[in-house]
VMD Tcl script that draws the C-alpha trace (Angstrom):
set ca {
  {273.72 144.74 61.69}
  {274.30 145.07 57.95}
  {271.98 144.60 54.99}
  {272.32 144.30 51.23}
  {269.77 143.69 48.49}
  {269.49 142.53 44.88}
  {266.52 142.31 42.51}
  {266.04 139.50 40.04}
  {263.96 139.96 36.89}
  {264.12 136.34 35.71}
  {265.90 133.05 36.28}
  {268.64 134.40 34.03}
  {269.57 136.91 36.76}
  {270.65 134.37 39.39}
  {274.28 135.41 39.01}
  {273.29 138.68 40.73}
  {273.00 136.68 43.96}
  {276.79 136.49 44.00}
  {276.84 140.19 44.94}
  {275.58 139.18 48.39}
  {278.32 136.63 49.13}
  {280.71 139.15 50.66}
  {278.22 139.98 53.41}
  {278.18 136.34 54.65}
  {274.52 136.80 55.65}
  {272.87 135.04 58.56}
  {269.50 135.18 56.80}
  {267.95 135.92 53.42}
  {264.48 137.45 53.05}
  {263.01 136.55 49.65}
  {259.82 138.08 48.23}
  {259.01 137.35 44.61}
  {256.41 136.70 41.94}
  {254.91 133.21 41.75}
  {257.10 131.93 38.85}
  {260.26 132.32 40.96}
  {258.86 129.73 43.35}
  {256.86 127.48 41.03}
  {258.87 127.34 37.80}
  {262.51 126.89 38.82}
  {264.68 125.89 41.78}
  {265.08 129.21 43.60}
  {265.74 127.37 46.86}
  {268.59 125.41 45.26}
  {270.14 128.56 43.80}
  {270.11 130.21 47.22}
  {271.26 127.18 49.20}
  {274.20 126.46 46.90}
  {275.51 129.99 47.41}
  {274.56 130.47 51.07}
  {274.79 127.04 52.74}
  {274.67 128.44 56.28}
  {272.07 131.21 55.88}
  {268.49 130.89 57.10}
  {266.04 131.21 54.20}
  {262.51 132.59 54.43}
  {260.07 134.42 52.20}
  {257.03 133.94 50.00}
  {255.25 134.67 46.74}
  {253.62 138.06 46.27}
  {251.11 140.31 44.55}
  {253.89 142.88 44.08}
  {257.42 143.27 45.41}
  {258.66 146.21 47.51}
  {262.15 147.71 47.39}
  {263.66 151.20 47.70}
  {262.73 151.67 44.02}
  {259.02 151.28 44.81}
  {256.71 148.47 43.74}
  {257.51 145.94 41.02}
  {255.55 143.07 39.47}
  {257.10 139.87 38.23}
  {260.42 140.33 40.02}
  {262.11 138.86 43.10}
  {263.69 140.97 45.86}
  {266.39 139.18 47.88}
  {267.62 140.93 51.03}
  {270.66 139.61 52.90}
  {270.95 140.40 56.62}
  {274.05 140.05 58.81}
  {273.56 140.41 62.56}
  {276.42 141.12 64.95}
  {274.92 140.30 68.36}
  {271.58 138.65 67.64}
  {270.80 134.93 67.62}
  {268.34 133.60 65.05}
  {266.23 130.44 65.02}
  {264.00 129.38 62.12}
  {261.02 127.08 62.71}
  {258.76 125.61 60.05}
  {255.69 123.38 59.88}
  {252.87 122.49 57.50}
  {249.25 123.57 57.68}
  {247.62 121.01 55.41}
  {244.05 121.98 56.27}
  {242.25 125.10 57.46}
  {241.45 123.28 60.70}
  {245.17 122.79 61.41}
  {245.94 126.53 61.42}
  {245.83 127.01 65.20}
  {247.89 123.88 65.86}
  {250.45 124.98 63.26}
  {250.92 128.21 65.20}
  {251.28 126.31 68.45}
  {253.94 124.04 66.95}
  {255.96 127.01 65.74}
  {255.65 128.69 69.12}
  {256.90 125.65 71.00}
  {259.94 125.50 68.74}
  {260.79 129.18 69.25}
  {259.88 129.82 72.89}
  {262.78 131.01 75.06}
  {263.24 133.72 77.72}
  {265.45 135.86 75.46}
  {263.04 135.87 72.48}
  {262.44 139.47 71.39}
  {260.17 139.05 68.37}
  {259.02 136.75 65.54}
  {258.74 137.17 61.77}
  {255.98 134.92 60.37}
  {255.04 134.00 56.77}
  {252.43 131.49 55.66}
  {250.17 130.48 52.77}
  {247.67 133.05 51.56}
  {244.92 130.56 50.66}
  {243.33 127.64 52.54}
  {244.72 128.94 55.83}
  {242.98 130.59 58.78}
  {245.52 133.34 59.44}
  {243.74 134.52 62.57}
  {243.93 131.05 64.10}
  {247.59 130.70 63.07}
  {248.53 133.91 64.91}
  {246.37 132.95 67.90}
  {248.09 129.57 68.18}
  {251.55 131.13 68.01}
  {250.58 133.74 70.60}
  {249.22 131.08 72.95}
  {252.52 129.20 72.81}
  {254.75 132.28 73.23}
  {252.62 134.49 75.47}
  {251.15 137.89 74.60}
  {254.35 139.87 75.25}
  {256.23 138.71 72.14}
  {255.51 140.81 69.02}
  {254.71 138.82 65.89}
  {254.85 140.51 62.49}
  {254.75 139.29 58.90}
  {252.15 138.32 56.34}
  {250.45 135.75 54.16}
  {251.76 134.90 50.72}
  {249.96 136.10 47.58}
  {249.64 135.10 43.94}
  {248.99 138.41 42.15}
  {245.37 138.48 43.26}
  {244.40 135.07 41.88}
  {243.77 133.53 45.35}
  {244.44 130.01 44.01}
  {247.95 128.87 45.02}
  {250.67 130.67 46.97}
  {254.20 129.65 47.94}
  {256.37 129.89 51.07}
  {260.15 129.53 51.19}
  {261.95 127.99 54.15}
  {265.18 126.19 54.91}
  {263.76 122.93 53.60}
  {262.54 124.26 50.25}
  {259.42 125.78 48.69}
  {255.89 124.62 49.51}
  {252.31 125.78 49.10}
  {251.46 124.57 52.62}
  {254.53 125.56 54.66}
  {254.50 128.14 57.46}
  {257.85 129.60 58.58}
  {258.69 131.68 61.64}
  {261.97 133.36 62.56}
  {262.78 134.06 66.19}
  {265.14 136.93 67.09}
  {266.96 136.55 70.41}
  {269.16 138.69 72.63}
  {269.32 142.14 74.16}
  {270.83 143.89 71.13}
  {268.02 143.50 68.60}
  {265.36 146.21 68.47}
  {262.03 145.66 66.70}
  {259.50 148.36 65.90}
  {256.12 147.90 64.27}
  {253.18 149.88 62.96}
  {249.91 149.00 61.27}
  {247.32 151.32 59.77}
  {244.61 151.19 57.14}
  {243.31 154.53 55.96}
  {239.85 153.17 55.12}
  {236.76 155.20 56.05}
  {233.44 153.67 57.22}
  {230.14 154.40 55.50}
  {226.65 153.28 56.41}
  {225.47 152.05 59.82}
  {227.18 149.45 61.97}
  {225.56 146.02 61.66}
  {225.64 143.30 64.31}
  {226.95 139.86 63.35}
  {224.05 137.57 64.22}
  {225.54 134.39 62.73}
  {229.13 133.55 61.85}
  {231.35 130.47 61.86}
  {235.08 131.16 61.88}
  {235.73 133.32 58.84}
  {232.32 132.68 57.22}
  {229.81 135.48 57.78}
  {226.22 134.23 57.45}
  {223.97 136.97 58.86}
  {224.02 140.67 59.72}
  {221.11 141.97 61.82}
  {219.28 138.72 61.07}
  {219.52 139.08 57.28}
  {221.74 137.13 54.89}
  {225.10 138.91 54.87}
  {225.40 138.78 51.07}
  {222.00 140.47 50.63}
  {223.03 143.42 52.80}
  {226.48 143.61 51.21}
  {225.08 143.73 47.68}
  {222.61 146.44 48.73}
  {225.47 148.71 49.79}
  {227.71 147.95 46.82}
  {225.08 148.86 44.22}
  {226.58 148.59 40.73}
  {229.81 147.15 42.14}
  {227.89 144.03 43.28}
  {227.95 142.58 39.77}
  {231.76 142.31 40.01}
  {231.81 140.21 43.18}
  {233.91 138.63 44.60}
  {236.67 140.75 42.97}
  {235.03 144.05 43.98}
  {235.03 142.85 47.59}
  {238.70 143.90 47.81}
  {237.55 147.50 47.38}
  {234.92 147.40 50.14}
  {236.18 145.58 53.26}
  {234.59 145.48 56.70}
  {235.86 147.03 59.93}
  {235.19 144.87 63.00}
  {234.32 146.33 66.42}
  {233.29 145.04 69.83}
  {230.68 147.79 69.90}
  {229.29 150.21 67.30}
  {232.03 152.74 67.98}
  {233.87 155.33 65.92}
  {237.31 154.69 64.47}
  {238.69 151.65 62.66}
  {238.97 148.17 64.14}
  {240.40 145.07 62.55}
  {239.75 145.13 58.81}
  {238.37 142.05 57.07}
  {238.42 141.52 53.29}
  {235.78 139.55 51.40}
  {237.39 136.60 49.61}
  {234.36 134.71 48.31}
  {230.57 134.79 48.16}
  {228.09 131.93 48.33}
  {224.92 132.80 46.43}
  {223.09 129.69 47.64}
  {223.58 130.33 51.35}
  {223.85 134.12 51.19}
  {227.16 134.07 53.06}
  {230.50 135.86 52.71}
  {233.89 134.25 53.29}
  {236.31 136.71 54.88}
  {240.12 136.67 55.00}
  {240.11 136.41 58.80}
  {237.82 135.34 61.59}
  {234.83 137.45 62.57}
  {233.39 137.33 66.09}
  {229.78 136.39 66.71}
  {227.94 139.38 68.18}
  {230.45 142.01 67.09}
  {229.63 144.95 64.84}
  {230.79 145.39 61.24}
  {231.04 148.62 59.27}
  {231.54 148.76 55.53}
  {234.65 150.66 54.45}
  {235.87 152.54 51.40}
  {239.02 154.53 50.65}
  {240.75 156.97 48.37}
  {244.39 156.82 47.33}
  {245.22 159.85 49.49}
  {243.75 158.24 52.59}
  {245.62 154.98 51.99}
  {248.91 156.85 51.58}
  {248.18 158.73 54.81}
  {247.58 155.36 56.48}
  {250.98 154.10 55.31}
  {252.64 157.22 56.74}
  {250.87 156.65 60.06}
  {252.14 153.07 60.19}
  {255.69 154.26 59.50}
  {255.44 156.93 62.18}
  {254.25 154.35 64.72}
  {257.17 152.03 63.88}
  {259.66 154.90 64.04}
  {258.33 156.04 67.41}
  {259.16 152.61 68.85}
  {262.79 153.07 67.72}
  {263.31 155.92 70.17}
  {264.89 158.16 67.55}
  {267.28 155.51 66.22}
  {267.38 155.00 62.46}
  {266.20 151.54 61.38}
  {268.61 149.36 59.42}
  {265.89 147.27 57.77}
  {262.19 147.95 57.19}
  {259.88 145.12 56.11}
  {256.67 146.43 54.52}
  {253.65 144.15 54.08}
  {250.67 145.80 52.39}
  {247.45 144.29 51.12}
  {246.74 143.43 47.48}
  {243.42 145.27 47.88}
  {245.23 148.54 48.60}
  {247.29 148.01 45.46}
  {244.12 147.61 43.40}
  {242.65 150.83 44.78}
  {245.82 152.88 44.22}
  {246.63 151.51 40.77}
  {249.50 153.40 39.15}
  {249.93 155.49 42.31}
  {250.90 152.50 44.45}
  {254.57 153.61 44.47}
  {253.50 156.65 46.49}
  {252.58 154.41 49.41}
  {256.08 152.98 49.58}
  {257.69 156.38 48.97}
  {255.75 157.89 51.88}
  {257.08 155.19 54.21}
  {260.64 155.78 52.98}
  {260.34 159.50 53.69}
  {259.24 158.86 57.27}
  {261.87 156.20 58.05}
  {264.72 158.02 56.32}
  {267.40 156.97 53.82}
  {269.31 154.69 56.22}
  {266.45 152.14 56.34}
  {266.62 149.57 53.54}
  {263.07 148.77 52.40}
  {261.85 145.32 51.45}
  {258.48 143.58 51.52}
  {255.50 142.58 49.44}
  {251.79 142.93 48.68}
  {249.99 140.16 50.53}
  {246.79 138.22 51.16}
  {246.94 139.20 54.85}
  {249.13 141.25 57.18}
  {250.33 140.28 60.67}
  {251.18 142.82 63.37}
  {250.10 144.05 66.79}
  {247.25 146.52 66.42}
  {249.12 148.98 68.68}
  {252.48 149.14 70.46}
  {251.28 147.05 73.40}
  {248.34 145.33 71.71}
  {247.77 141.70 70.84}
  {249.16 140.43 67.53}
  {246.43 140.08 64.92}
  {245.81 139.16 61.32}
  {244.89 142.31 59.40}
  {243.42 142.83 55.95}
  {243.77 145.94 53.79}
  {246.46 147.52 55.99}
  {250.05 148.63 55.61}
  {252.12 146.92 58.31}
  {255.76 147.83 58.91}
  {258.46 146.05 60.89}
  {261.72 147.89 61.59}
  {264.90 146.18 62.81}
  {268.26 147.38 64.11}
  {270.83 146.36 66.68}
  {271.65 148.60 69.63}
  {275.30 149.39 70.30}
}
mol new
graphics top color blue
foreach p $ca { graphics top sphere $p radius 0.5 }
foreach p [lrange $ca 0 end-1] q [lrange $ca 1 end] { graphics top cylinder $p $q radius 0.2 }
display resetview
């Protein structure tokens, strides 16, 4: 397995793609700012140069490379496998209600006994990411790891873009299956957020809309805890996510970000589904804790490699983490690079949602406010 990468700063840099031709890549991973997908024919530029390569990627809230985090650029990573078969599936999720079925359709296209793992990228708005992952898992079975993320648009949450073999779309979902005994996939996911305040039971919720906590309007309770930050909602919601638990237990469960508030109904719209009857804890974080969380995710992914150095590491971190860390966001990526070592080429993006198993043998889930890492290499 061999990898090579270029960064584009504008449409004037497309000639840099020619540097990747000698690799004859089987696939290209493309993570870039919105204008690369919306303002010119990036798909055409890639397809004309790499007619046989599988294309997948999405728009971002920041691009990740070995140099750290950039804004307004496009990172293109070419991958050449020696003994691994690839299959790319794509579909559309035109409505929120179609999210589960979209996952099922992708799963049916990819299912096979030799499937070792799936990379998944989808729209970051108007999509139920939890249902998408659940549908894909139902079609493939729980033993196949699914990792990836939801596209972003620099924190605007208005329109995101996904790249596939057929072009660029704001409603496409793409999934890449990796097949064969040679490919090795590691993964890790960790937040670094710390709970504060008591756990509150979800007494009314529908999908990803949270109506009541302990019988009170969810927005009323949320504003009470945020204090002065409440005036900046919904933007300040990225800084104070929820942790979801089956019981009011210690530790961190699935993290859910607040995307929107409804003053009339007193409800909160979250970036993933919330279970009726579960407990939610409000979370906050410091830069140091978030960087520690990224290191923990990298260590978990490395442990799954059995001491082998990864060839490629795909990092998907949440736009909310980027807002908290500000100018120190490069330290998150640097900490991952130090754990994985210099032989792992880093790529990835800041997202509207992260997809990974919660633990090595856990179910695949949609996460918010986490750093998720996928490592790939081929065994000899």
